RODO-2510 file (C-alpha; in nm, 4 decimals, decimal comma):
residues 107
     n   res          X          Y          Z
     1     m    -1,0828     1,2631    -0,3237
     2     k    -1,1190     1,0973     0,0181
     3     k    -0,9811     1,2705     0,3254
     4     n    -0,7046     1,0156     0,3815
     5     s    -0,6067     0,9665     0,0188
     6     i    -0,3404     1,1323    -0,1910
     7     s    -0,2703     1,1331    -0,5641
     8     f     0,0593     1,0382    -0,7201
     9     p     0,1758     0,9936    -1,0788
    10     q     0,0574     0,6838    -1,2586
    11     a     0,4111     0,5550    -1,3112
    12     a     0,4798     0,5617    -0,9379
    13     m     0,1626     0,3698    -0,8625
    14     r     0,2462     0,1124    -1,1290
    15     v     0,5806     0,0572    -0,9554
    16     a     0,4016     0,0161    -0,6221
    17     w     0,1552    -0,2288    -0,7705
    18     m     0,4433    -0,4418    -0,8942
    19     g     0,5707    -0,4744    -0,5384
    20     l     0,8438    -0,2134    -0,5740
    21     a     1,0590    -0,4674    -0,7553
    22     l     1,1765    -0,2450    -1,0366
    23     a     1,5381    -0,1675    -0,9551
    24     a     1,5668     0,0414    -1,2725
    25     t     1,3335     0,3044    -1,1266
    26     p     1,4407     0,3645    -0,7669
    27     a     1,3058     0,7209    -0,7685
    28     l     0,9569     0,5995    -0,8581
    29     a     0,9765     0,3203    -0,6019
    30     q     1,0741     0,5774    -0,3379
    31     l     0,7820     0,7999    -0,4389
    32     a     0,5404     0,5093    -0,3984
    33     l     0,6809     0,4282    -0,0533
    34     q     0,6425     0,7921     0,0478
    35     a     0,2801     0,7858    -0,0684
    36     f     0,2148     0,4820     0,1488
    37     e     0,3895     0,6403     0,4486
    38     i     0,1837     0,9600     0,4164
    39     v    -0,1446     0,7698     0,3901
    40     l    -0,0568     0,5547     0,6925
    41     a     0,0410     0,8596     0,8971
    42     r    -0,2844     1,0374     0,8078
    43     a    -0,4737     0,7280     0,9216
    44     g    -0,2929     0,7407     1,2566
    45     v    -0,0795     0,4327     1,1946
    46     s     0,2652     0,4340     1,3540
    47     c     0,5009     0,3238     1,0773
    48     d     0,8635     0,4143     1,1398
    49     a     0,9691     0,3031     0,7902
    50     i     0,8363     0,0620     0,5303
    51     d     1,0213    -0,2683     0,5204
    52     r     0,8389    -0,4298     0,2262
    53     t     0,5200    -0,4299     0,0218
    54     q     0,3191    -0,6954    -0,1554
    55     p     0,0259    -0,6677    -0,3965
    56     i    -0,2480    -0,8859    -0,2483
    57     g    -0,5401    -0,8470    -0,4846
    58     t    -0,7878    -0,6338    -0,6677
    59     a    -1,1092    -0,5012    -0,5156
    60     s    -1,4392    -0,5328    -0,7024
    61     s    -1,4011    -0,1617    -0,7859
    62     g    -1,0775    -0,2354    -0,9725
    63     d    -0,8597    -0,0813    -0,7005
    64     t    -0,5320    -0,2585    -0,6252
    65     l    -0,4793    -0,3743    -0,2646
    66     v    -0,1229    -0,3591    -0,1356
    67     a     0,0041    -0,4977     0,1945
    68     v     0,2571    -0,2713     0,3656
    69     a     0,4938    -0,4034     0,6338
    70     c     0,6573    -0,1471     0,8601
    71     k     0,9899    -0,2078     1,0296
    72     n     0,8205    -0,1683     1,3692
    73     g     0,5973    -0,4700     1,2968
    74     e     0,2825    -0,2920     1,1768
    75     r     0,1086    -0,4695     0,8863
    76     q    -0,1439    -0,2571     0,6981
    77     v    -0,3377    -0,2556     0,3704
    78     v    -0,3596     0,0425     0,1356
    79     r    -0,5625     0,0862    -0,1821
    80     i    -0,4337     0,2230    -0,5092
    81     h    -0,7458     0,3583    -0,6755
    82     k    -0,8023     0,3571    -1,0493
    83     n    -0,7450     0,7356    -1,0510
    84     n    -0,3978     0,6705    -0,8992
    85     s    -0,4817     0,8083    -0,5560
    86     v    -0,3800     0,6027    -0,2543
    87     s    -0,5848     0,5531     0,0611
    88     y    -0,5680     0,3544     0,3828
    89     m    -0,7902     0,0470     0,3986
    90     t    -0,7368    -0,1611     0,7155
    91     t    -0,4922    -0,3683     0,9158
    92     c    -0,3729    -0,6972     0,7706
    93     s    -0,5236    -0,8873     1,0641
    94     e    -0,8646    -0,7240     1,0085
    95     l    -0,8511    -0,8024     0,6369
    96     k    -0,7773    -1,1682     0,7156
    97     t    -1,0636    -1,1823     0,9675
    98     r    -1,3146    -1,0263     0,7262
    99     t    -1,2068    -1,1870     0,3972
   100     g    -0,9608    -1,4684     0,4656
   101     i    -0,6963    -1,2853     0,2621
   102     a    -0,3595    -1,2892     0,4379
   103     c    -0,0854    -1,0330     0,3930
   104     f     0,2658    -1,1617     0,3252
   105     e     0,1405    -1,5192     0,3253
   106     n     0,4252    -1,6401     0,1030
   107     q     0,6988    -1,4500     0,2865
***
């Protein structure tokens, strides 16, 4: 496992991939948010609390890319790997510069 990645149960990652929109499973949604917060903190990102998330695509490896918006204005991208670990990828602005993919484009 990568230095800045952590593993969480598959159900929690499925909730995260769906944009944390499953009100019937608030405990799993909270677990996914905590996973994102831990990964961001380990990467040195200042994220006071997560405001919202949005799935933004799938990498060629099959990993799911999720945009994470922090209440303090930070916009970051994390990866949910096929083995259900989560790792930091890049800032949303860097992703847009490199790939043209924008975070929270429809929000």
